[in-house]
C-alpha positions as CSV (number, residue, x, y, z in Angstrom):
1,M,102.1,50.2,53.7
2,Q,104.7,53.5,54.1
3,P,107.9,52.8,54.0
4,I,110.0,52.6,57.4
5,A,112.3,55.6,56.5
6,R,109.0,57.8,55.9
7,M,107.7,56.4,58.6
8,G,110.3,57.8,60.6
9,T,109.7,61.2,59.2
10,V,106.4,61.6,59.6
11,A,107.0,60.5,63.5
12,V,110.1,62.8,63.6
13,V,107.8,65.8,62.1
14,G,105.0,64.8,64.7
15,L,107.0,64.8,67.3
16,M,108.7,68.5,66.1
17,G,104.9,69.5,66.6
18,V,104.0,67.8,69.4
19,L,107.5,69.3,71.3
20,G,106.5,72.7,69.1
21,I,102.8,73.0,71.1
22,A,104.4,72.1,74.1
23,T,106.9,75.3,74.1
24,V,103.4,77.4,73.1
25,V,101.3,76.5,76.1
26,L,105.1,76.6,78.5
27,E,105.1,80.0,77.2
28,A,100.8,81.0,78.1
29,Q,101.4,79.5,81.1
30,R,104.3,81.7,81.9
31,Q,102.1,84.9,80.5
32,V,99.1,85.9,82.8
33,A,95.9,87.4,81.4
34,P,96.2,91.2,80.5
35,P,94.3,93.3,82.8
36,G,91.4,94.9,81.4
37,G,89.1,91.6,80.9
38,R,86.4,92.7,82.9
39,Q,86.2,95.6,85.4
40,P,87.2,95.1,89.1
41,Q,84.7,94.7,91.9
42,A,86.2,95.9,94.6
43,P,85.1,94.2,98.3
44,S,81.7,96.6,99.7
45,T,83.6,96.9,103.2
46,P,87.0,97.7,104.5
47,R,89.6,94.8,104.7
48,V,91.9,97.6,106.1
49,A,89.7,100.3,108.3
50,P,90.6,103.6,108.3
51,L,92.6,104.5,111.0
52,A,90.2,106.2,113.7
53,E,91.2,109.4,115.2
54,A,91.5,107.6,119.1
55,K,94.5,105.3,118.0
56,R,96.3,107.7,116.1
57,T,99.8,108.9,117.8
58,D,102.3,111.3,117.9
59,G,103.8,109.9,114.8
60,H,100.5,109.7,112.8
61,R,99.5,112.9,113.5
62,K,102.8,114.4,112.9
63,V,102.4,112.8,109.4
64,A,98.8,113.8,108.7
65,A,100.2,117.2,109.2
66,A,102.4,117.4,106.3
67,F,99.8,116.8,104.4
68,P,97.2,118.9,104.6
69,N,95.3,118.7,102.1
70,A,94.7,114.6,103.0
71,R,91.5,114.8,103.9
72,E,90.2,115.3,100.3
73,I,91.6,112.2,99.6
74,D,88.8,111.0,103.0
75,H,88.7,107.1,103.6
76,G,92.2,106.5,101.4
77,F,94.1,108.5,103.2
78,D,92.7,107.6,106.3
79,T,93.6,103.8,105.5
80,L,97.4,104.5,104.4
81,L,97.9,106.3,107.6
82,N,97.6,102.5,108.9
83,V,101.5,102.4,108.0
84,P,102.7,105.8,108.2
85,A,105.4,105.7,106.5
86,L,103.8,104.1,103.8
87,A,101.4,106.9,103.7
88,E,105.0,109.6,103.7
89,G,105.8,106.9,100.4
90,V,102.6,107.6,99.0
91,M,101.1,110.7,99.0
92,P,103.7,113.7,97.5
93,Y,103.0,111.7,94.1
94,T,99.4,111.6,94.8
95,T,99.8,115.7,96.1
96,Y,101.9,116.8,93.0
97,L,100.3,114.8,90.1
98,T,96.7,116.1,91.4
99,T,97.2,120.0,92.1
100,A,101.1,120.5,90.8
101,S,101.7,119.2,87.7
102,T,102.3,120.8,84.2
103,L,99.6,119.0,83.0
104,T,96.0,121.2,82.5
105,P,93.3,120.6,85.7
106,R,91.3,119.1,82.5
107,H,93.7,117.0,81.3
108,R,94.7,115.7,84.6
109,E,91.3,114.6,85.5
110,L,90.4,113.1,81.9
111,L,94.0,110.8,82.7
112,I,92.5,110.0,86.5
113,L,89.0,109.1,85.8
114,R,89.8,107.3,83.0
115,A,92.9,105.0,85.3
116,A,89.7,105.1,87.9
117,W,87.0,103.3,86.1
118,L,89.3,100.9,84.2
119,G,90.4,100.1,87.7
120,G,86.4,100.2,88.9
121,N,87.6,101.8,91.7
122,Q,84.5,104.5,93.6
123,V,86.6,105.9,95.3
124,I,89.1,107.8,93.1
125,W,86.0,108.5,90.5
126,A,84.1,109.9,93.6
127,D,86.8,112.0,94.5
128,H,88.2,113.3,91.1
129,A,84.1,113.5,89.5
130,A,83.8,116.2,92.3
131,R,87.1,118.0,90.9
132,A,86.8,117.6,87.5
133,K,83.1,119.5,88.3
134,K,85.9,122.3,89.1
135,A,87.6,121.9,85.9
136,G,84.8,122.4,83.6
137,L,83.2,118.8,82.8
138,G,79.8,117.8,83.5
139,D,77.8,114.6,83.9
140,A,78.1,114.3,80.3
141,D,81.6,114.1,80.3
142,L,81.8,111.7,83.3
143,R,80.1,109.5,81.3
144,R,82.1,109.7,78.6
145,I,85.2,109.3,79.9
146,A,83.7,106.0,80.9
147,E,82.1,105.3,77.4
148,G,86.1,105.4,77.1
149,P,88.2,107.0,73.0
150,A,85.8,105.9,70.9
151,A,82.9,107.8,72.8
152,R,81.6,111.3,70.8
153,G,82.7,114.5,71.8
154,W,86.1,114.3,72.1
155,D,88.7,116.3,70.6
156,P,91.6,114.9,68.9
157,F,94.2,115.6,71.3
158,E,91.9,113.8,74.2
159,V,91.2,110.4,72.7
160,T,95.0,110.3,72.5
161,L,94.9,110.6,76.2
162,L,92.4,108.3,76.7
163,T,93.9,105.8,74.3
164,M,97.1,106.0,76.3
165,T,95.5,105.6,79.5
166,D,93.8,102.3,78.2
167,E,97.2,101.1,76.6
168,L,99.4,101.4,79.6
169,F,96.6,99.9,81.0
170,R,95.9,97.1,79.1
171,N,99.6,96.7,77.6
172,S,102.2,98.3,79.8
173,S,103.1,100.6,77.4
174,I,102.2,102.8,74.3
175,S,102.6,102.4,71.1
176,Q,104.4,104.4,68.4
177,K,101.1,106.3,67.0
178,T,99.4,107.2,70.4
179,W,103.1,108.9,71.2
180,A,103.6,110.4,68.6
181,A,100.5,112.1,68.7
182,L,101.1,113.0,72.1
183,S,104.8,114.5,71.3
184,A,102.9,116.5,68.7
185,S,101.4,118.4,71.7
186,Y,103.0,118.0,74.8
187,D,106.7,118.7,75.3
188,L,109.1,116.6,77.3
189,H,107.5,117.2,81.1
190,H,104.0,117.1,80.1
191,L,104.6,113.8,78.0
192,M,106.0,112.5,81.1
193,D,103.1,113.8,83.3
194,A,100.5,112.6,81.3
195,V,102.3,109.0,81.6
196,E,102.8,109.5,85.3
197,T,99.3,110.7,86.4
198,A,97.7,107.3,84.7
199,N,100.1,105.3,86.2
200,H,99.9,106.0,90.0
201,F,96.0,106.1,89.5
202,V,95.8,102.6,88.7
203,V,98.7,102.6,91.3
204,L,95.8,103.9,93.5
205,S,93.2,101.6,92.1
206,M,95.1,98.5,93.3
207,L,95.8,100.1,96.7
208,Y,92.0,100.5,97.3
209,N,90.4,98.2,95.8
210,S,92.6,95.5,97.8
211,F,91.9,97.8,101.1
212,G,88.8,97.5,100.8
213,V,89.0,101.5,100.8
214,Q,85.3,103.2,101.0
215,P,84.2,106.2,99.2
216,D,82.9,109.0,101.7
217,P,79.4,109.5,101.7
218,S,80.7,113.0,101.2
219,T,81.5,112.5,97.5
220,P,78.0,111.4,96.0
221,D,79.5,110.4,92.2
222,R,80.1,106.9,91.9
223,L,81.3,104.9,88.4
224,P,78.6,104.8,85.5
225,T,76.9,101.9,85.8
226,S,75.4,101.5,82.4
227,V,78.4,101.6,80.7
228,P,79.7,99.0,79.5
229,Y,83.2,98.0,80.3
230,R,85.4,97.9,77.3
231,I,88.7,98.1,75.9
232,N,89.8,98.1,72.7
233,V,93.5,99.1,71.3
234,P,95.8,97.2,69.3
235,A,98.0,94.4,70.4
236,R,101.5,95.3,72.4
237,E,103.6,96.2,70.1
238,P,107.5,95.1,70.3
239,A,109.6,96.3,72.8
240,L,111.4,99.9,71.8
241,K,115.2,99.4,70.9
242,A,115.4,103.4,71.7
243,A,114.8,105.8,74.0
244,R,112.0,108.2,73.4
245,V,113.6,109.5,76.8
246,E,116.9,110.2,76.8
247,P,118.5,109.6,79.9
248,L,120.6,112.5,81.3
249,P,124.3,112.3,80.6
250,G,126.4,111.3,83.5
251,E,126.8,108.3,86.0
252,G,124.2,106.0,87.5
253,I,121.7,103.8,86.4
254,A,119.3,104.8,83.4
255,V,116.1,104.8,85.2
256,N,117.6,107.4,87.6
257,R,118.8,109.3,84.9
258,T,115.9,109.0,82.3
259,F,113.2,110.2,85.1
260,A,116.0,113.0,86.5
261,R,114.8,114.8,83.1
262,H,112.1,116.1,84.8
263,A,113.4,117.6,88.7
264,E,110.1,118.0,89.8
265,L,108.4,116.0,89.3
266,N,111.4,113.4,90.2
267,K,111.2,115.0,93.5
268,A,107.7,114.1,94.4
269,R,108.3,110.0,92.4
270,S,111.1,109.4,95.2
271,P,109.6,108.8,98.6
272,R,107.3,105.9,96.7
273,A,110.5,103.8,95.9
274,N,111.9,105.0,98.5
275,F,109.5,103.3,100.8
276,I,110.4,99.8,98.9
277,N,113.7,99.8,99.1
278,R,114.6,101.4,102.0
279,V,112.4,101.5,104.6
280,S,109.4,98.3,104.2
281,K,109.9,95.8,106.8
282,L,109.2,93.2,104.4
283,T,112.4,90.8,103.7
284,P,115.1,90.7,100.9
285,R,113.0,87.8,99.2
286,D,109.8,88.7,99.6
287,R,110.4,92.4,98.3
288,E,112.1,90.7,95.0
289,I,109.6,88.1,94.4
290,F,107.2,90.7,94.2
291,I,109.0,93.5,92.1
292,L,110.5,90.4,89.9
293,R,106.8,88.3,89.1
294,I,105.4,92.1,88.5
295,G,108.0,93.2,85.9
296,W,107.2,89.8,84.2
297,D,103.7,89.8,84.0
298,C,104.1,93.8,82.8
299,Q,107.2,92.4,80.3
300,S,109.6,95.6,81.5
301,E,113.0,93.6,80.5
302,Y,114.8,97.1,82.3
303,E,112.8,96.2,85.2
304,W,113.9,92.6,85.7
305,A,117.6,92.9,84.7
306,Q,117.7,95.3,87.7
307,H,116.3,92.7,90.1
308,V,118.1,90.2,88.7
309,G,121.4,92.0,88.7
310,S,122.9,94.7,90.9
311,V,119.5,96.7,92.4
312,G,118.0,93.7,93.4
313,R,120.5,91.1,93.4
314,A,117.7,88.3,93.7
315,R,120.0,85.4,93.8
316,D,121.4,86.6,96.7
317,W,118.1,86.2,98.7
318,G,118.0,82.2,97.5
319,L,115.9,83.0,94.3
320,D,115.8,81.4,90.3
321,P,114.8,83.9,87.9
322,V,113.1,81.0,85.6
323,K,111.1,80.1,88.3
324,I,110.0,83.3,88.4
325,A,108.7,83.6,85.3
326,D,106.8,80.7,85.2
327,G,105.0,81.6,88.6
328,P,103.2,79.7,91.1
329,S,103.1,76.2,89.9
330,A,106.9,76.0,89.2
331,Q,108.1,73.7,91.7
332,G,109.6,74.7,95.0
333,W,108.4,77.5,96.3
334,T,106.7,77.2,99.4
335,P,102.7,77.8,100.0
336,F,103.1,81.3,101.4
337,E,105.4,81.9,98.4
338,Q,102.9,80.6,95.6
339,T,100.6,82.7,97.8
340,I,102.4,85.7,97.0
341,L,103.3,85.3,93.1
342,R,98.8,84.7,92.4
343,A,98.8,88.2,94.6
344,V,100.7,89.8,92.4
345,D,98.9,87.8,88.8
346,E,95.8,89.1,90.3
347,L,97.1,92.4,91.1
348,Y,98.4,92.6,87.6
349,R,95.6,90.7,85.5
350,D,92.3,92.1,88.1
351,T,93.9,95.2,90.1
352,M,93.5,93.6,93.5
353,V,93.6,90.8,95.5
354,S,91.0,88.1,95.7
355,D,89.4,87.3,98.8
356,A,90.8,83.9,99.0
357,T,94.7,85.7,98.3
358,W,93.8,88.8,100.5
359,K,93.0,85.8,103.6
360,A,96.1,83.6,102.6
361,L,98.5,86.3,103.1
362,S,97.1,87.6,105.8
363,A,98.0,84.1,107.7
364,E,101.3,85.2,107.7
365,Y,101.4,88.7,106.8
366,D,100.5,91.5,109.7
367,T,98.6,94.7,108.5
368,E,102.2,96.8,107.5
369,H,103.6,93.4,106.1
370,L,100.4,92.7,104.0
371,M,100.3,96.6,102.6
372,S,103.6,97.2,101.8
373,G,103.0,93.3,99.9
374,V,99.7,95.4,97.5
375,F,102.1,98.4,97.2
376,T,105.0,97.2,96.4
377,A,103.2,94.8,93.1
378,S,101.1,98.0,92.7
379,S,104.0,100.6,92.5
380,Y,106.3,98.3,90.7
381,R,103.5,97.9,88.0
382,A,103.7,101.6,87.2
383,T,107.8,101.7,87.4
384,S,107.2,98.9,84.6
385,M,104.7,101.1,82.6
386,S,106.9,103.8,82.7
387,L,110.2,102.0,81.8
388,N,108.6,100.9,78.4
389,A,106.9,103.8,77.4
390,Y,109.9,106.0,77.9
391,G,112.0,102.8,76.8
392,V,114.9,102.6,78.9
393,Q,117.4,100.5,77.7
394,L,119.1,97.6,79.3
395,E,122.1,98.7,80.3
396,A,125.9,97.0,79.1
397,G,125.8,93.6,80.4
398,N,122.2,93.4,82.2
399,E,120.4,89.9,81.8
400,R,117.7,89.6,80.0
401,F,114.3,87.7,80.2
402,P,114.4,83.9,80.2
403,R,113.5,82.9,77.0
């Protein structure tokens, strides 16, 4: 028989071991599985029907007239037009990144099509396969985009662009090796345009998948079905301790001064954020649940800090940041708030809202609120990825993640 003192030590060590395991389990419960475990499968019929011409008001037609090339987006634009202000929030950035950024058409289409492949979105793939062919990419190149950066035939910098897209999608950030390789060939504006192109077309994949947008028959290309869905990137590196993109000097929070480094891009991006924070009809409490949960999922501490703090003022709306981190299983959420949290986790992990969660959201949200909620989480996923990639640093006194 062991001495009592020895038995006590073993018991304490054993208890500490159990507590340690419990802590690990708790952390695992807080973190959602990363994106890219399987290719998303969007609905085969619309959840939100494209707005028919007969139902359009003068307000709808005014928005449509502001984007004369919107027909190139096919059913995507017509679906967004159900909420005209949402279309106005999405289209300026989509137009800039598709037609006016500093990137060459070839590089632009590599990033967009890889984002569409990762997000499993037929609409974007179909539309941009046609654009890619105009930029000199052939059918074999389209298949290699699906195969990813490991496919034979890419030049080294194209491998870097595809790798960057994969890292952003899976890790919500960019490794130091990939950033260094990008920086060796791209100036600051090209760097930001590349990151924002990959991120924004992940946003569109999330929207189009969740809304059930269908590809137009006039764009016959479809995602290759014979290519295995595979993302092979290293584990995410620790958060940056210094900015990669230095904010402009002056007053205001760092995120605004960081995007201000690229004025043309920032002008096109601003309507996306403006819709969420000033136009959307979501309640402030719901809006901040969508934003904070996606910030947690993407592990974007800057976004989290701003929306716990002075930008989102989460506690003013009765929100406990620890409960946000704990997710839908935490005590105290209403059933509908649990549905919102599940929707955000699905958007992050699966690049779409599941049928069951969409049905549950639809029980309390009308079409405008549904579309606004999905857009809020999707847009802030892109913002989180950008903040992580650029290394935007916390402001003095910001509240960090719960530990």
